ZAKOLDREN-65833 format. One record per residue (C-alpha): residue number from 0; residue in three letters; y, z, x. Coordinates in Angstrom, 1 decimal. Example, Ala and Ser with C-alpha at 12.3 -4.5 7.8 and 13.67 -1.06 7.14 Angstrom:
! residues 2
PT; lotor; torvex; yy; zz; xx
PT; 0; ALA; -4.5; 7.8; 12.3
PT; 1; SER; -1.1; 7.1; 13.7
END
This chain:
! residues 217
PT; lotor; torvex; yy; zz; xx
PT; 0; SER; 74.8; 0.5; -13.2
PT; 1; ALA; 78.5; 0.4; -13.9
PT; 2; ALA; 78.4; 3.8; -15.5
PT; 3; GLN; 76.7; 5.3; -12.5
PT; 4; ARG; 79.3; 3.7; -10.2
PT; 5; ASP; 82.2; 5.1; -12.3
PT; 6; LEU; 80.7; 8.6; -12.2
PT; 7; VAL; 80.2; 8.5; -8.4
PT; 8; ARG; 83.7; 7.3; -7.9
PT; 9; ARG; 85.2; 9.9; -10.2
PT; 10; LEU; 83.3; 12.7; -8.4
PT; 11; ARG; 84.5; 11.5; -5.0
PT; 12; ARG; 88.1; 11.4; -6.3
PT; 13; GLN; 87.6; 15.0; -7.3
PT; 14; GLY; 86.8; 15.8; -3.7
PT; 15; ARG; 83.1; 16.1; -3.8
PT; 16; SER; 81.1; 15.3; -0.6
PT; 17; TYR; 78.6; 12.5; -0.3
PT; 18; GLY; 75.8; 15.0; -0.2
PT; 19; GLU; 77.0; 16.8; -3.4
PT; 20; ILE; 77.4; 13.5; -5.2
PT; 21; ALA; 73.9; 12.4; -4.0
PT; 22; THR; 72.3; 15.7; -5.3
PT; 23; SER; 74.1; 15.7; -8.7
PT; 24; THR; 73.7; 12.0; -9.5
PT; 25; SER; 70.5; 11.0; -7.6
PT; 26; THR; 72.3; 8.2; -5.9
PT; 27; PRO; 71.6; 7.2; -2.3
PT; 28; LYS; 74.3; 8.2; 0.2
PT; 29; SER; 74.4; 4.7; 1.5
PT; 30; THR; 75.3; 3.5; -2.1
PT; 31; ILE; 77.9; 6.2; -2.5
PT; 32; SER; 79.4; 5.2; 0.8
PT; 33; LEU; 79.7; 1.6; -0.3
PT; 34; TRP; 81.1; 2.4; -3.7
PT; 35; CYS; 83.6; 4.9; -2.4
PT; 36; ARG; 84.7; 3.3; 0.9
PT; 37; ASP; 88.2; 2.8; -0.4
PT; 38; ILE; 88.7; 6.4; -1.6
PT; 39; VAL; 90.5; 8.6; 0.9
PT; 40; LEU; 90.2; 12.4; 0.5
PT; 41; THR; 93.2; 14.6; 1.0
PT; 42; GLN; 93.3; 17.1; 3.8
PT; 43; ARG; 92.9; 19.9; 1.2
PT; 44; GLN; 89.8; 18.3; -0.3
PT; 45; ARG; 88.1; 17.9; 3.1
PT; 46; ALA; 88.9; 21.6; 3.8
PT; 47; ASP; 87.5; 22.6; 0.5
PT; 48; ILE; 84.2; 20.7; 1.3
PT; 49; GLN; 83.9; 22.6; 4.6
PT; 50; ASN; 84.5; 25.9; 2.8
PT; 51; ARG; 81.8; 25.2; 0.3
PT; 52; ARG; 79.3; 24.4; 3.0
PT; 53; GLY; 80.2; 27.6; 4.7
PT; 54; SER; 79.9; 29.7; 1.5
PT; 55; ARG; 76.5; 28.3; 0.7
PT; 56; SER; 75.3; 29.3; 4.1
PT; 57; ARG; 76.7; 32.8; 3.7
PT; 58; SER; 75.2; 33.1; 0.3
PT; 59; GLY; 71.7; 33.4; 1.7
PT; 60; THR; 70.5; 29.8; 1.9
PT; 61; SER; 71.1; 28.1; 5.3
PT; 62; VAL; 72.9; 24.8; 5.4
PT; 63; ASP; 69.8; 23.4; 7.3
PT; 64; THR; 67.5; 24.5; 4.5
PT; 65; GLN; 69.8; 22.9; 1.9
PT; 66; TRP; 69.9; 19.7; 3.8
PT; 67; ARG; 66.2; 19.7; 4.3
PT; 68; ARG; 65.6; 20.1; 0.6
PT; 69; ARG; 68.1; 17.4; -0.2
PT; 70; ALA; 66.3; 15.1; 2.2
PT; 71; GLU; 63.0; 15.9; 0.4
PT; 72; ILE; 64.6; 15.1; -3.0
PT; 73; ARG; 66.0; 11.9; -1.5
PT; 74; GLN; 62.5; 10.9; -0.3
PT; 75; VAL; 61.0; 11.7; -3.7
PT; 76; ILE; 63.6; 9.5; -5.4
PT; 77; ASP; 63.2; 6.6; -2.9
PT; 78; ASP; 59.4; 6.7; -3.3
PT; 79; ALA; 59.7; 6.8; -7.0
PT; 80; ALA; 61.9; 3.8; -7.1
PT; 81; VAL; 59.1; 1.8; -5.1
PT; 82; PHE; 56.6; 3.2; -7.5
PT; 83; ALA; 58.6; 2.1; -10.6
PT; 84; GLU; 58.8; -1.5; -9.2
PT; 85; ALA; 55.1; -1.6; -8.8
PT; 86; HIS; 54.4; -0.3; -12.4
PT; 87; ALA; 57.3; -1.9; -14.3
PT; 88; HIS; 55.0; -4.1; -16.3
PT; 89; ASP; 52.6; -1.3; -17.3
PT; 90; PRO; 53.0; -0.6; -21.0
PT; 91; LEU; 52.4; 3.1; -20.8
PT; 92; PHE; 54.7; 3.5; -17.9
PT; 93; VAL; 57.5; 1.6; -19.7
PT; 94; ALA; 56.9; 3.5; -22.9
PT; 95; GLY; 56.8; 6.9; -21.2
PT; 96; THR; 59.9; 6.2; -19.2
PT; 97; CYS; 61.9; 4.9; -22.1
PT; 98; LEU; 60.7; 7.7; -24.3
PT; 99; TYR; 61.8; 10.2; -21.8
PT; 100; TRP; 65.1; 8.4; -21.4
PT; 101; ALA; 65.8; 8.7; -25.1
PT; 102; GLU; 64.2; 12.1; -25.9
PT; 103; GLY; 63.6; 14.0; -22.7
PT; 104; SER; 65.6; 16.8; -21.1
PT; 105; LYS; 68.3; 15.7; -18.7
PT; 106; THR; 68.8; 19.2; -17.4
PT; 107; ARG; 68.2; 19.2; -13.7
PT; 108; ASN; 64.7; 20.2; -12.7
PT; 109; ASP; 63.6; 20.6; -16.3
PT; 110; LEU; 60.9; 18.0; -17.1
PT; 111; SER; 60.4; 18.6; -20.8
PT; 112; ILE; 60.6; 16.8; -24.1
PT; 113; THR; 61.2; 18.2; -27.6
PT; 114; ASN; 60.2; 16.6; -30.9
PT; 115; SER; 58.7; 17.2; -34.3
PT; 116; ASP; 56.4; 14.2; -34.1
PT; 117; PRO; 53.2; 15.1; -32.2
PT; 118; ARG; 52.6; 11.4; -31.5
PT; 119; ILE; 55.7; 11.3; -29.3
PT; 120; LEU; 54.7; 14.4; -27.4
PT; 121; ALA; 51.2; 12.9; -27.0
PT; 122; VAL; 52.6; 9.9; -25.2
PT; 123; PHE; 54.4; 12.2; -22.9
PT; 124; LEU; 51.2; 14.2; -22.2
PT; 125; ARG; 49.5; 10.9; -21.3
PT; 126; PHE; 52.4; 9.7; -19.2
PT; 127; VAL; 52.7; 12.7; -16.9
PT; 128; PRO; 49.1; 13.0; -15.6
PT; 129; THR; 48.9; 9.1; -15.3
PT; 130; TYR; 52.1; 8.6; -13.2
PT; 131; LEU; 53.1; 12.0; -11.9
PT; 132; ASP; 50.4; 14.6; -11.4
PT; 133; PRO; 46.8; 14.4; -12.8
PT; 134; ARG; 46.7; 18.2; -12.4
PT; 135; ALA; 50.0; 19.0; -14.2
PT; 136; SER; 50.1; 22.1; -16.3
PT; 137; PHE; 52.2; 22.4; -19.5
PT; 138; SER; 53.8; 25.1; -21.5
PT; 139; LEU; 54.9; 24.9; -25.0
PT; 140; ALA; 57.8; 26.4; -27.1
PT; 141; LEU; 58.5; 26.3; -30.8
PT; 142; SER; 61.7; 26.2; -32.9
PT; 143; LEU; 61.0; 27.4; -36.4
PT; 144; HIS; 62.8; 28.3; -39.6
PT; 145; ASP; 60.3; 30.8; -40.7
PT; 146; PRO; 58.9; 33.3; -38.1
PT; 147; SER; 56.0; 34.2; -40.5
PT; 148; GLY; 54.5; 30.8; -39.8
PT; 149; GLU; 54.5; 31.1; -36.0
PT; 150; GLU; 50.8; 31.6; -35.4
PT; 151; GLN; 49.9; 28.8; -37.8
PT; 152; ALA; 52.3; 26.6; -36.1
PT; 153; LYS; 50.9; 27.4; -32.7
PT; 154; ARG; 47.4; 26.5; -33.8
PT; 155; TYR; 48.7; 23.2; -35.3
PT; 156; TRP; 50.4; 22.1; -32.0
PT; 157; ARG; 47.6; 23.2; -29.8
PT; 158; ARG; 45.3; 21.1; -32.0
PT; 159; GLN; 47.6; 18.0; -32.4
PT; 160; LEU; 48.3; 17.9; -28.7
PT; 161; SER; 44.7; 18.7; -27.6
PT; 162; LEU; 45.9; 21.6; -25.5
PT; 163; PRO; 43.6; 24.4; -26.9
PT; 164; GLY; 44.6; 26.9; -24.1
PT; 165; ALA; 48.3; 26.0; -23.9
PT; 166; ARG; 50.7; 28.8; -23.2
PT; 167; PHE; 53.7; 29.3; -25.5
PT; 168; THR; 56.9; 30.7; -24.3
PT; 169; LYS; 59.3; 32.6; -26.6
PT; 170; THR; 59.8; 31.0; -30.0
PT; 171; TYR; 63.3; 30.2; -31.2
PT; 172; VAL; 63.9; 31.0; -34.9
PT; 173; LYS; 66.7; 29.0; -36.5
PT; 174; GLN; 69.1; 30.9; -38.6
PT; 175; PRO; 69.9; 29.5; -42.0
PT; 176; GLY; 73.4; 28.1; -42.5
PT; 177; SER; 75.4; 25.3; -44.1
PT; 178; GLY; 74.2; 22.7; -41.8
PT; 179; HIS; 70.5; 23.5; -41.7
PT; 180; ARG; 67.8; 21.0; -43.0
PT; 181; ARG; 67.1; 21.0; -46.8
PT; 182; LYS; 63.6; 19.9; -46.0
PT; 183; ARG; 62.2; 22.3; -43.4
PT; 184; LEU; 59.6; 21.2; -41.0
PT; 185; PRO; 56.4; 23.2; -41.8
PT; 186; HIS; 55.3; 23.3; -38.1
PT; 187; GLY; 58.7; 23.4; -36.6
PT; 188; ILE; 59.8; 21.5; -33.5
PT; 189; CYS; 57.8; 21.7; -30.3
PT; 190; ARG; 58.9; 21.5; -26.7
PT; 191; VAL; 56.5; 20.4; -24.0
PT; 192; ARG; 57.5; 21.4; -20.5
PT; 193; VAL; 55.8; 20.5; -17.2
PT; 194; GLU; 55.3; 23.6; -15.1
PT; 195; LYS; 56.7; 23.3; -11.6
PT; 196; GLY; 58.2; 20.0; -12.5
PT; 197; SER; 61.3; 19.9; -10.3
PT; 198; ASP; 60.3; 17.0; -8.1
PT; 199; HIS; 58.7; 15.2; -11.1
PT; 200; TRP; 62.1; 15.4; -12.9
PT; 201; HIS; 63.7; 13.6; -10.0
PT; 202; ARG; 60.9; 11.0; -10.1
PT; 203; VAL; 61.4; 10.3; -13.8
PT; 204; MET; 65.1; 10.0; -13.4
PT; 205; ALA; 64.5; 7.4; -10.7
PT; 206; PHE; 62.1; 5.6; -13.0
PT; 207; ILE; 64.8; 5.5; -15.7
PT; 208; ASP; 67.4; 4.3; -13.3
PT; 209; HIS; 65.1; 1.5; -12.1
PT; 210; LEU; 64.1; 0.4; -15.6
PT; 211; GLY; 67.6; 0.8; -16.9
PT; 212; SER; 68.9; -1.6; -14.1
PT; 213; ASP; 66.2; -4.1; -15.1
PT; 214; LEU; 66.9; -3.9; -18.8
PT; 215; GLY; 70.7; -4.0; -18.2
PT; 216; GLY; 70.4; -7.2; -16.3
END
């Protein structure tokens, strides 16, 4: 997309390496090279790239290990793009991908979605095992106004999402203030997170990129 291309070019002008841009934007290096072929880095920017590579190696993770992981992620993304092409007309695939595009976490490696409507979260819970991992495990987290209703809220969400044994992480309690809701949600807001979902997050970002390109013409 045009926005993706503008972001890639901006990062390159800032002195980011192709590898760094590929990792942060999930864009193939071949595409980055094409989009940025007219951008010439300064001598200082090239030196800074070399220094960052050296510091990462000294920090305890070898450059080889980092590049191997980047190559793994690149393969995950490439495979996901092919998968998205094959399932682009599957209603659940399109619904789940667009839902995550609108409501899901964009924080790297965090495959999770937060909402007060259990029907939205239920679509996500169908989407993940169908297209990502049939053995995926989930954790839940609540955001509440009243901590006294925590146990009742947990029972509600476990029942609504058909996850009777779901593990809840720490509940966030919203403090009252001038901007808080007048009508409080009786069961709060629930976040559903896929455990060990790093690779899956990259896959879903690739799904979004593929569908976004199709929808954008």
